[in-house]
C-alpha positions in Angstrom: 171.1 16.8 -65.1 170.3 13.1 -64.4 169.1 11.6 -61.5 171.7 9.8 -59.1 170.9 6.4 -59.0 170.6 4.8 -55.8 172.8 0.8 -55.3 172.8 -1.9 -53.6 174.9 -0.8 -50.9 173.6 2.5 -50.3 170.5 1.2 -48.9 172.3 -1.0 -47.0 174.5 1.7 -45.7 170.4 3.5 -44.6 169.7 2.6 -40.8 167.2 -0.1 -40.6 164.3 1.9 -39.2 162.6 -0.9 -36.9 165.5 -1.6 -35.5 166.9 2.0 -34.8 163.0 2.1 -33.3 163.5 -1.0 -31.2 167.2 0.0 -29.8 165.6 3.7 -28.5 162.6 1.2 -27.0 164.7 -1.3 -25.5 167.1 1.8 -23.8 164.5 3.7 -22.5 162.9 0.6 -20.7 166.7 0.3 -19.1 166.8 4.0 -18.0 162.8 4.4 -17.3 162.2 0.6 -15.2 158.9 2.1 -13.3 157.5 3.6 -16.0 157.7 0.9 -17.9 156.0 -1.2 -15.8 153.5 1.2 -14.4 152.4 1.1 -18.8 152.4 -2.5 -18.7 150.7 -2.9 -15.5 147.6 -0.2 -16.8 147.4 -2.4 -20.0 147.0 -5.2 -18.6 144.6 -3.6 -16.5 142.9 -2.2 -19.4 142.9 -5.9 -20.5 141.0 -7.5 -17.6 138.9 -5.0 -17.1 137.7 -5.8 -20.2 137.2 -9.5 -20.3 135.5 -9.1 -16.6 132.8 -6.1 -18.5 132.3 -9.4 -21.4 132.6 -11.6 -18.9 129.4 -9.6 -17.2 127.6 -8.6 -20.3 127.4 -12.7 -21.5 126.0 -13.8 -18.0 123.6 -11.4 -17.6 122.3 -12.4 -20.9 122.2 -15.7 -20.0 120.6 -15.0 -17.0 117.5 -13.2 -18.3 117.1 -15.5 -21.8 116.7 -18.1 -19.1 114.0 -16.3 -16.8 112.7 -14.9 -20.1 112.1 -18.5 -22.1 111.0 -20.2 -18.4 108.1 -17.8 -17.9 106.8 -17.5 -21.7 106.7 -21.4 -21.9 104.8 -20.5 -18.7 102.2 -18.0 -20.1 101.8 -19.9 -23.5 101.0 -23.4 -21.7 98.4 -21.3 -19.9 97.4 -19.7 -22.6 96.5 -23.1 -24.5 95.1 -25.0 -21.6 92.1 -25.4 -21.4 91.0 -24.5 -17.7 90.2 -21.0 -17.8 93.1 -18.7 -17.1 92.6 -17.0 -13.6 93.3 -13.5 -12.6 95.7 -15.1 -10.0 97.7 -16.6 -12.2 97.3 -13.6 -14.9 99.0 -11.8 -11.8 101.5 -14.6 -11.5 102.6 -14.3 -15.3 102.6 -10.6 -14.8 104.4 -10.4 -12.1 107.5 -13.0 -13.1 107.7 -11.1 -16.5 108.0 -7.5 -15.3 110.8 -8.7 -12.9 113.0 -9.9 -16.3 111.6 -6.2 -17.9 113.0 -4.0 -15.3 116.3 -6.3 -14.4 116.9 -6.7 -17.8 115.4 -3.6 -19.7 118.3 -2.6 -22.2 118.3 -6.4 -22.8 116.4 -7.7 -25.5 114.6 -10.7 -23.2 114.0 -7.5 -20.3 112.6 -6.0 -24.1 110.2 -8.7 -25.0 109.3 -9.3 -21.3 108.0 -5.4 -21.6 106.0 -6.4 -24.6 104.5 -9.6 -22.3 103.3 -7.4 -19.5 101.2 -5.3 -22.1 99.5 -8.3 -23.7 99.0 -9.6 -20.0 97.7 -6.2 -18.9 95.5 -6.5 -22.2 93.7 -10.1 -21.3 93.3 -8.2 -17.7 91.3 -5.5 -19.6 94.0 -2.6 -18.3 94.0 -1.1 -21.1 95.2 2.3 -20.0 98.5 0.0 -18.7 98.7 -2.2 -21.7 98.8 1.0 -23.8 101.7 2.4 -21.2 103.4 -1.2 -21.7 103.4 -1.2 -25.4 103.7 2.7 -26.1 106.8 2.2 -24.0 108.3 -0.6 -26.7 108.3 1.9 -29.3 111.5 3.2 -27.9 113.3 -0.2 -28.2 115.7 -2.3 -29.7 113.6 -5.2 -30.9 111.3 -2.1 -32.8 114.6 -0.9 -34.5 115.4 -4.6 -35.9 111.9 -5.2 -37.1 109.1 -5.5 -34.2 107.2 -2.0 -35.3 104.3 -3.5 -36.7 103.8 -5.7 -34.0 103.9 -3.4 -31.7 101.6 -0.4 -33.5 99.2 -3.4 -34.0 98.9 -4.0 -30.5 98.5 -0.3 -29.9 95.9 0.2 -32.2 94.0 -2.9 -30.9 94.1 -1.1 -27.0 93.0 2.4 -28.2 90.4 0.6 -29.4 89.4 -1.3 -26.9 89.6 2.1 -25.1 87.2 3.6 -27.2 89.7 5.7 -28.7 88.3 5.6 -32.4 90.2 8.6 -33.6 93.7 7.6 -32.7 93.5 3.8 -33.6 92.6 4.7 -37.2 95.3 7.4 -37.4 97.3 4.3 -36.0 95.8 1.3 -38.7 96.6 4.3 -41.5 99.8 4.1 -40.8 99.9 0.2 -40.6 97.7 -0.2 -43.5 100.8 1.9 -45.8 103.0 -0.4 -44.8 103.5 -3.0 -47.6 105.8 -5.2 -45.8 103.9 -5.4 -42.5 102.2 -8.8 -42.3 99.3 -6.8 -40.2 98.5 -5.0 -43.5 95.0 -6.6 -44.4 94.0 -6.2 -40.3 94.7 -2.5 -40.6 92.5 -1.9 -43.5 89.5 -4.4 -41.7 89.9 -2.3 -39.0 89.5 1.3 -40.3 86.3 0.1 -42.0 84.8 -1.5 -38.5 85.7 1.8 -36.9 84.4 4.2 -38.8 80.5 2.0 -38.7 81.4 2.2 -34.8 81.9 5.8 -35.5 78.4 5.8 -37.2 80.4 7.2 -40.6 79.0 4.6 -42.6 80.1 6.4 -45.9 83.5 6.3 -45.0 83.0 2.2 -43.7 82.0 2.1 -47.5 85.2 3.4 -48.6 86.7 1.6 -46.8 85.6 -1.7 -47.2 85.7 -0.8 -51.6 89.5 -0.2 -51.0 89.9 -3.6 -48.4 88.4 -5.4 -51.3 90.0 -3.5 -54.0 93.9 -4.4 -52.3 92.5 -7.8 -51.0 90.5 -9.3 -53.4 90.7 -13.2 -52.3 90.5 -12.6 -48.9 89.1 -15.2 -46.7 86.4 -12.6 -45.8 85.5 -11.2 -48.9 81.8 -11.9 -49.2 81.4 -10.8 -45.6 82.5 -7.6 -46.4 80.5 -7.2 -49.5 77.7 -7.7 -47.7 78.7 -4.7 -45.0 79.2 -2.5 -47.9 75.5 -3.4 -48.7 73.9 -3.1 -45.6 75.8 0.3 -45.4 75.0 1.4 -48.7 71.3 0.9 -48.0 71.2 3.0 -44.2 73.2 5.7 -45.9 
């Protein structure tokens, strides 16, 4: 049996869903004015809260960036100056960065300030303190956005300063396997130097040869070749 064809006239007879829903909403608002006003008030409150939170976060970001940029400029000026970087100056810069790191720990400026406190502690030869700061950087958003090689490099460098050779080798080995890392060449060279410090001449020669294999045009290639010759003679 053929289906009945729906005509335009039939369609016009059908109730309009939009108009029907609108009519019901108007009727409900007339019958329940208090409930409607309460819902509108709650919506406005939610909107005002969202705007307030956004404004607060934006203001904190501006304040944190301003404080960090000011202290970072002082740090750069002090490190590039011909005058010696005194302990008092380092302590002052550390305290300023530390304030930013603590007050804005979850913001990029606070995370960058944490990194700088590690640099200052390293310059003060407080290697344990520096290592703690650098390791703290591993859980930051900056590491997730690409600073992981930089942080690993400073962790390895600090472990080396602490004479923790075995852990330092592990860190530099991890760094050397990252083909995109700007510290890859330094990582290979560091591994070889650490083996020398550990009096593991055979491993040092192997590491130096690996270094030349990957970086044959390295600026220190001649020095590396001389180290290979010297260490091979020593056995």
